[in-house]
C-alpha positions as CSV (number, residue, x, y, z in Angstrom):
1,M,5.4,9.3,-21.3
2,I,2.5,7.2,-20.0
3,Y,2.8,5.0,-16.9
4,I,0.5,2.0,-17.1
5,A,-1.1,1.1,-13.7
6,C,-2.6,-2.3,-13.4
7,P,-3.4,-4.5,-10.4
8,F,-1.0,-7.4,-10.0
9,W,-1.2,-9.3,-6.7
10,D,-3.7,-12.2,-6.3
11,E,-3.3,-15.5,-4.5
12,D,-4.1,-17.2,-7.9
13,R,-0.9,-17.4,-10.0
14,E,-3.1,-17.6,-13.2
15,I,-4.8,-14.2,-12.4
16,R,-1.4,-12.6,-11.8
17,W,-0.1,-13.9,-15.1
18,A,-3.3,-12.7,-16.9
19,R,-2.8,-9.2,-15.4
20,V,0.8,-9.1,-16.7
21,Q,-0.4,-10.2,-20.1
22,T,-3.1,-7.5,-20.1
23,A,-0.7,-4.7,-19.2
24,T,1.8,-6.0,-21.8
25,R,-0.9,-6.0,-24.6
26,Y,-1.9,-2.4,-23.7
27,A,1.8,-1.3,-23.7
28,A,2.2,-3.0,-27.1
29,K,-0.9,-1.2,-28.4
30,L,0.5,2.2,-27.3
31,S,4.0,1.4,-28.6
32,A,2.6,0.4,-32.0
33,K,1.1,3.9,-32.2
34,G,4.5,5.5,-31.4
35,I,3.3,6.5,-27.9
36,L,6.0,6.3,-25.2
37,C,4.9,4.2,-22.3
38,Y,6.1,2.2,-19.3
39,S,4.5,-0.9,-17.9
40,P,5.9,-1.9,-14.5
41,L,4.3,-5.4,-14.8
42,T,5.9,-6.0,-18.1
43,Y,9.3,-4.8,-17.1
44,G,9.3,-6.4,-13.7
45,R,8.2,-9.8,-15.1
46,E,11.2,-10.0,-17.4
47,I,13.6,-9.0,-14.7
48,E,12.1,-11.5,-12.2
49,W,12.1,-14.2,-14.8
50,S,15.8,-13.6,-15.5
51,L,16.6,-13.8,-11.8
52,K,14.4,-16.9,-11.3
53,Y,12.4,-14.9,-8.7
54,E,15.4,-14.2,-6.6
55,G,17.3,-11.1,-5.7
56,T,14.6,-8.4,-5.7
57,T,12.1,-7.4,-3.0
58,E,8.6,-5.8,-3.0
59,A,10.3,-2.7,-1.6
60,Y,12.7,-2.6,-4.6
61,W,9.8,-2.8,-7.1
62,R,7.8,-0.1,-5.2
63,E,10.8,2.3,-5.3
64,H,11.5,1.5,-8.9
65,G,7.9,2.0,-9.9
66,L,7.6,5.3,-8.2
67,A,10.8,6.5,-9.8
68,M,9.5,5.6,-13.2
69,L,6.1,7.2,-12.4
70,R,7.9,10.4,-11.6
71,A,9.5,10.3,-15.1
72,C,6.1,10.1,-16.7
73,D,3.6,12.9,-17.1
74,E,0.5,10.7,-17.5
75,I,-0.9,7.6,-15.8
76,H,-3.3,5.2,-17.5
77,V,-5.2,3.0,-15.0
78,L,-6.4,-0.3,-16.5
79,K,-9.9,-0.9,-15.1
80,I,-9.7,-4.7,-15.0
81,P,-11.1,-6.8,-12.1
82,G,-9.3,-5.9,-8.9
83,W,-8.2,-2.4,-9.9
84,K,-10.2,-0.7,-7.2
85,K,-8.9,-2.9,-4.4
86,S,-5.3,-2.9,-5.5
87,E,-3.1,-1.1,-2.9
88,G,-0.4,-0.6,-5.6
89,V,-2.8,1.1,-8.0
90,K,-4.2,3.3,-5.2
91,E,-0.7,4.4,-4.3
92,E,0.3,5.1,-7.9
93,L,-2.9,7.2,-8.4
94,R,-2.3,9.1,-5.2
95,V,1.3,9.9,-6.1
96,A,0.4,10.7,-9.8
97,R,-2.2,13.1,-8.7
98,H,0.1,14.7,-6.1
99,W,2.7,15.3,-8.9
100,G,0.0,16.7,-11.2
101,H,0.0,13.9,-13.8
102,R,-2.9,13.5,-16.1
103,V,-5.0,10.5,-15.1
104,V,-6.8,8.4,-17.7
105,F,-9.0,5.4,-16.8
106,V,-9.0,2.7,-19.5
107,K,-12.0,0.4,-19.8
108,P,-11.3,-3.3,-20.5
109,E,-12.7,-3.0,-24.1
110,E,-10.2,-0.2,-24.8
111,I,-7.2,-2.3,-23.9
112,E,-7.6,-4.7,-26.8
113,T,-8.7,-2.3,-29.5
């Protein structure tokens, strides 16, 4: 299964929303091809929306994401603006490499096609 790593945090809410949408479109693209994948941004957005942004913490999502990453055997890093600076993406890459997961970097033009 493929874990989709994508930057999330930005002070600008519109940028955060655009990043969730990008990760979701990529997950949909893989899913349409019958490829098993997991997007923490897509999953987390739906849970947070249901809870009206209450009840979960950043620590919860970190632990959840790492548990899901462990269940995967490959990580795809979406190279959208902010990916190199993202602490979350850096940690996901470090952990994925430590566990021997295959790492694929996805260019922006490959997300939509």
